[in-house]
SEKOL-306425 format. One record per residue (C-alpha): residue in one letter; x, y, z; residue number from 1. Coordinates in Angstrom, 3 decimals. Example, Ala and Ser with C-alpha at 12.3 -4.5 7.8 and 13.67 -1.06 7.14 Angstrom:
# SEKOL-306425
<rec res="A" east="12.300" north="-4.500" up="7.800" n="1"/>
<rec res="S" east="13.670" north="-1.060" up="7.140" n="2"/>
This chain:
# SEKOL-306425
<rec res="M" east="43.448" north="3.928" up="-38.692" n="1"/>
<rec res="S" east="42.679" north="7.633" up="-38.715" n="2"/>
<rec res="T" east="41.191" north="9.512" up="-35.766" n="3"/>
<rec res="G" east="38.056" north="10.207" up="-37.768" n="4"/>
<rec res="M" east="37.585" north="6.520" up="-38.532" n="5"/>
<rec res="L" east="38.178" north="5.616" up="-34.889" n="6"/>
<rec res="L" east="35.598" north="8.179" up="-33.741" n="7"/>
<rec res="A" east="33.131" north="6.870" up="-36.322" n="8"/>
<rec res="I" east="33.366" north="3.452" up="-34.642" n="9"/>
<rec res="V" east="33.687" north="4.446" up="-30.962" n="10"/>
<rec res="I" east="30.848" north="7.011" up="-30.845" n="11"/>
<rec res="P" east="28.110" north="4.694" up="-32.189" n="12"/>
<rec res="V" east="29.323" north="1.880" up="-29.908" n="13"/>
<rec res="A" east="29.242" north="4.243" up="-26.911" n="14"/>
<rec res="V" east="25.734" north="5.397" up="-27.843" n="15"/>
<rec res="V" east="24.544" north="1.771" up="-28.103" n="16"/>
<rec res="V" east="26.086" north="0.931" up="-24.720" n="17"/>
<rec res="V" east="24.410" north="3.963" up="-23.100" n="18"/>
<rec res="L" east="21.043" north="3.047" up="-24.655" n="19"/>
<rec res="I" east="21.346" north="-0.556" up="-23.453" n="20"/>
<rec res="A" east="22.268" north="0.643" up="-19.941" n="21"/>
<rec res="A" east="19.299" north="3.030" up="-19.896" n="22"/>
<rec res="A" east="16.915" north="0.313" up="-21.096" n="23"/>
<rec res="L" east="18.248" north="-2.087" up="-18.463" n="24"/>
<rec res="A" east="17.836" north="0.542" up="-15.731" n="25"/>
<rec res="L" east="14.232" north="1.188" up="-16.817" n="26"/>
<rec res="F" east="13.497" north="-2.532" up="-16.900" n="27"/>
<rec res="L" east="14.946" north="-3.078" up="-13.422" n="28"/>
<rec res="R" east="13.024" north="-0.096" up="-12.020" n="29"/>
<rec res="H" east="9.828" north="-1.371" up="-13.641" n="30"/>
<rec res="R" east="10.377" north="-4.818" up="-12.129" n="31"/>
<rec res="A" east="11.198" north="-3.388" up="-8.672" n="32"/>
<rec res="L" east="8.043" north="-1.250" up="-8.644" n="33"/>
<rec res="R" east="5.935" north="-4.170" up="-9.826" n="34"/>
<rec res="Q" east="7.276" north="-6.392" up="-7.041" n="35"/>
<rec res="R" east="6.966" north="-3.766" up="-4.321" n="36"/>
<rec res="F" east="3.446" north="-2.612" up="-5.140" n="37"/>
<rec res="G" east="1.965" north="-5.941" up="-6.228" n="38"/>
<rec res="P" east="-1.584" north="-5.572" up="-7.615" n="39"/>
<rec res="E" east="-1.467" north="-1.836" up="-6.894" n="40"/>
<rec res="Y" east="1.099" north="-1.483" up="-9.687" n="41"/>
<rec res="E" east="-1.375" north="-2.640" up="-12.364" n="42"/>
<rec res="R" east="-4.204" north="-0.624" up="-10.816" n="43"/>
<rec res="T" east="-2.087" north="2.536" up="-10.981" n="44"/>
<rec res="V" east="-0.963" north="1.808" up="-14.556" n="45"/>
<rec res="D" east="-4.590" north="1.219" up="-15.605" n="46"/>
<rec res="G" east="-5.610" north="4.576" up="-14.126" n="47"/>
<rec res="A" east="-2.721" north="6.582" up="-15.578" n="48"/>
<rec res="D" east="-2.152" north="8.144" up="-18.994" n="49"/>
<rec res="S" east="0.933" north="5.985" up="-19.513" n="50"/>
<rec res="R" east="3.109" north="3.396" up="-17.809" n="51"/>
<rec res="L" east="5.786" north="6.051" up="-17.324" n="52"/>
<rec res="A" east="3.307" north="8.399" up="-15.607" n="53"/>
<rec res="A" east="2.134" north="5.554" up="-13.351" n="54"/>
<rec res="E" east="5.703" north="4.656" up="-12.448" n="55"/>
<rec res="R" east="6.436" north="8.300" up="-11.648" n="56"/>
<rec res="E" east="3.383" north="8.312" up="-9.357" n="57"/>
<rec res="L" east="4.508" north="5.123" up="-7.615" n="58"/>
<rec res="S" east="8.030" north="6.507" up="-7.200" n="59"/>
<rec res="A" east="6.556" north="9.671" up="-5.674" n="60"/>
<rec res="R" east="4.607" north="7.489" up="-3.243" n="61"/>
<rec res="E" east="7.833" north="5.742" up="-2.260" n="62"/>
<rec res="K" east="9.575" north="9.072" up="-1.640" n="63"/>
<rec res="R" east="6.686" north="10.349" up="0.495" n="64"/>
<rec res="H" east="6.545" north="7.053" up="2.385" n="65"/>
<rec res="D" east="10.283" north="7.190" up="3.079" n="66"/>
<rec res="K" east="9.738" north="10.513" up="4.866" n="67"/>
<rec res="L" east="7.034" north="9.077" up="7.139" n="68"/>
<rec res="D" east="7.924" north="7.838" up="10.595" n="69"/>
<rec res="I" east="6.394" north="4.353" up="10.274" n="70"/>
<rec res="K" east="7.117" north="2.423" up="13.410" n="71"/>
<rec res="P" east="6.262" north="-0.911" up="15.009" n="72"/>
<rec res="L" east="3.811" north="-0.910" up="17.881" n="73"/>
<rec res="P" east="4.898" north="-1.530" up="21.439" n="74"/>
<rec res="D" east="3.648" north="-4.897" up="22.729" n="75"/>
<rec res="R" east="1.117" north="-3.331" up="25.120" n="76"/>
<rec res="L" east="-0.457" north="-1.320" up="22.293" n="77"/>
<rec res="R" east="-0.485" north="-4.355" up="20.018" n="78"/>
<rec res="E" east="-2.326" north="-6.309" up="22.738" n="79"/>
<rec res="R" east="-4.825" north="-3.481" up="23.217" n="80"/>
<rec res="Y" east="-5.559" north="-3.433" up="19.499" n="81"/>
<rec res="S" east="-6.067" north="-7.204" up="19.529" n="82"/>
<rec res="R" east="-8.581" north="-6.870" up="22.366" n="83"/>
<rec res="D" east="-10.322" north="-4.000" up="20.584" n="84"/>
<rec res="W" east="-10.607" north="-6.106" up="17.429" n="85"/>
<rec res="D" east="-12.114" north="-8.986" up="19.424" n="86"/>
<rec res="H" east="-14.669" north="-6.547" up="20.838" n="87"/>
<rec res="V" east="-15.565" north="-5.309" up="17.331" n="88"/>
<rec res="Q" east="-16.012" north="-8.885" up="16.120" n="89"/>
<rec res="H" east="-18.342" north="-9.683" up="19.027" n="90"/>
<rec res="E" east="-20.276" north="-6.482" up="18.318" n="91"/>
<rec res="F" east="-20.955" north="-7.757" up="14.786" n="92"/>
<rec res="V" east="-23.456" north="-10.344" up="16.061" n="93"/>
<rec res="D" east="-25.904" north="-7.759" up="17.403" n="94"/>
<rec res="R" east="-24.951" north="-4.622" up="15.457" n="95"/>
<rec res="P" east="-23.235" north="-5.490" up="12.160" n="96"/>
<rec res="E" east="-23.341" north="-1.982" up="10.658" n="97"/>
<rec res="D" east="-21.887" north="-0.451" up="13.815" n="98"/>
<rec res="A" east="-19.227" north="-3.154" up="13.951" n="99"/>
<rec res="V" east="-18.106" north="-2.444" up="10.376" n="100"/>
<rec res="H" east="-17.996" north="1.274" up="11.114" n="101"/>
<rec res="D" east="-15.996" north="0.585" up="14.285" n="102"/>
<rec res="A" east="-13.644" north="-1.710" up="12.358" n="103"/>
<rec res="D" east="-12.970" north="1.156" up="9.937" n="104"/>
<rec res="H" east="-12.181" north="3.479" up="12.849" n="105"/>
<rec res="L" east="-9.982" north="0.852" up="14.478" n="106"/>
<rec res="V" east="-7.956" north="0.323" up="11.290" n="107"/>
<rec res="T" east="-7.583" north="4.088" up="10.891" n="108"/>
<rec res="S" east="-6.464" north="4.434" up="14.500" n="109"/>
<rec res="L" east="-3.959" north="1.615" up="14.054" n="110"/>
<rec res="M" east="-2.593" north="3.273" up="10.924" n="111"/>
<rec res="Q" east="-2.181" north="6.519" up="12.823" n="112"/>
<rec res="D" east="-0.401" north="4.836" up="15.731" n="113"/>
<rec res="R" east="1.958" north="3.158" up="13.264" n="114"/>
<rec res="G" east="2.796" north="6.602" up="11.831" n="115"/>
<rec res="Y" east="0.627" north="6.826" up="8.720" n="116"/>
<rec res="P" east="-1.150" north="10.145" up="8.109" n="117"/>
<rec res="T" east="-4.914" north="9.589" up="8.193" n="118"/>
<rec res="E" east="-6.368" north="12.906" up="7.080" n="119"/>
<rec res="S" east="-7.768" north="11.657" up="3.761" n="120"/>
<rec res="Y" east="-8.866" north="8.241" up="2.526" n="121"/>
<rec res="D" east="-7.192" north="8.717" up="-0.880" n="122"/>
<rec res="Q" east="-3.897" north="9.637" up="0.758" n="123"/>
<rec res="Q" east="-4.220" north="6.660" up="3.110" n="124"/>
<rec res="L" east="-4.478" north="4.397" up="0.060" n="125"/>
<rec res="K" east="-1.387" north="5.933" up="-1.512" n="126"/>
<rec res="D" east="0.660" north="5.732" up="1.680" n="127"/>
<rec res="L" east="-0.420" north="2.176" up="2.451" n="128"/>
<rec res="S" east="0.253" north="1.046" up="-1.121" n="129"/>
<rec res="V" east="4.017" north="1.239" up="-0.637" n="130"/>
<rec res="E" east="4.235" north="-1.516" up="1.982" n="131"/>
<rec res="H" east="0.763" north="-3.025" up="1.878" n="132"/>
<rec res="G" east="-0.074" north="-3.138" up="-1.839" n="133"/>
<rec res="R" east="-1.094" north="-6.792" up="-1.620" n="134"/>
<rec res="T" east="-3.783" north="-6.153" up="1.017" n="135"/>
<rec res="L" east="-4.886" north="-2.742" up="-0.193" n="136"/>
<rec res="E" east="-7.754" north="-4.149" up="-2.261" n="137"/>
<rec res="H" east="-9.181" north="-5.540" up="0.982" n="138"/>
<rec res="Y" east="-9.177" north="-2.045" up="2.442" n="139"/>
<rec res="R" east="-10.871" north="-0.588" up="-0.639" n="140"/>
<rec res="A" east="-13.594" north="-3.252" up="-0.589" n="141"/>
<rec res="A" east="-14.211" north="-2.853" up="3.141" n="142"/>
<rec res="H" east="-14.360" north="0.933" up="2.887" n="143"/>
<rec res="E" east="-16.819" north="0.736" up="0.006" n="144"/>
<rec res="I" east="-19.109" north="-1.528" up="2.035" n="145"/>
<rec res="D" east="-18.764" north="0.753" up="5.071" n="146"/>
<rec res="T" east="-19.901" north="3.634" up="2.867" n="147"/>
<rec res="L" east="-22.906" north="1.562" up="1.711" n="148"/>
<rec res="S" east="-23.761" north="0.683" up="5.299" n="149"/>
<rec res="A" east="-23.860" north="4.368" up="6.270" n="150"/>
<rec res="S" east="-27.003" north="4.618" up="4.137" n="151"/>
<rec res="H" east="-28.221" north="1.163" up="5.269" n="152"/>
<rec res="K" east="-27.756" north="-0.320" up="1.780" n="153"/>
<rec res="A" east="-25.322" north="-3.116" up="2.652" n="154"/>
<rec res="T" east="-26.532" north="-6.667" up="3.150" n="155"/>
<rec res="T" east="-25.471" north="-8.702" up="6.154" n="156"/>
<rec res="E" east="-23.294" north="-10.816" up="3.862" n="157"/>
<rec res="Q" east="-21.584" north="-7.686" up="2.519" n="158"/>
<rec res="L" east="-21.034" north="-6.475" up="6.071" n="159"/>
<rec res="R" east="-19.503" north="-9.836" up="6.987" n="160"/>
<rec res="G" east="-17.240" north="-9.521" up="3.953" n="161"/>
<rec res="A" east="-16.216" north="-6.030" up="5.062" n="162"/>
<rec res="M" east="-15.131" north="-7.420" up="8.425" n="163"/>
<rec res="V" east="-13.019" north="-10.053" up="6.659" n="164"/>
<rec res="H" east="-11.481" north="-7.373" up="4.425" n="165"/>
<rec res="Y" east="-10.737" north="-5.033" up="7.316" n="166"/>
<rec res="R" east="-9.201" north="-7.944" up="9.216" n="167"/>
<rec res="A" east="-6.702" north="-8.623" up="6.410" n="168"/>
<rec res="L" east="-5.238" north="-5.123" up="6.586" n="169"/>
<rec res="F" east="-5.617" north="-4.946" up="10.373" n="170"/>
<rec res="D" east="-3.591" north="-8.134" up="10.852" n="171"/>
<rec res="E" east="-0.876" north="-6.931" up="8.493" n="172"/>
<rec res="L" east="-0.608" north="-3.543" up="10.179" n="173"/>
<rec res="L" east="-0.655" north="-5.125" up="13.617" n="174"/>
<rec res="S" east="2.172" north="-7.494" up="12.689" n="175"/>
<rec res="D" east="4.233" north="-4.605" up="11.284" n="176"/>
<rec res="G" east="3.389" north="-5.603" up="7.720" n="177"/>
<rec res="G" east="5.632" north="-8.629" up="7.861" n="178"/>
<rec res="Q" east="8.627" north="-6.441" up="8.619" n="179"/>
<rec res="T" east="11.169" north="-7.682" up="11.107" n="180"/>
<rec res="R" east="11.082" north="-5.713" up="14.313" n="181"/>
<rec res="H" east="14.401" north="-4.233" up="15.310" n="182"/>
<rec res="A" east="15.355" north="-4.188" up="18.961" n="183"/>
<rec res="P" east="16.143" north="-0.702" up="20.292" n="184"/>
<rec res="A" east="19.854" north="0.025" up="20.386" n="185"/>
């Protein structure tokens, strides 16, 4: 067999192998992002120009998140937050709008103590989406109701729902998002 004939066979085979490897890599990355972000994956894809653009956005979120100093809470701080949440829940009986507003502040404070930047709500959503994509919709719903309550347009039932939504994210953040705590070395 001549060298030309051999090259005519080897080059197309090599190209096919490279294309298959690239397709497999894209599929695995797609699957990994989908698993990590949960419902936030579809939400981001729906809001993007293309699946590729959405996946680039989610990858950028991962890179930013990896640079953050997210840390578990010391036990004493965790206990304080639990007491503060109990106080907010009791406040709901007499002052539901204030309680929802206080729950929002408490969640924001907890995020900050865990190491999440809290300067902007949109950035909070992006940063939280990396580890808390499955409870992020709770945070969105609660925040929306808190915004309604600022203009006294939320019903008591909506306010109660906001407390439930805030509690979902609060509990996850308080428990380190289901992450195993590592003992200090």
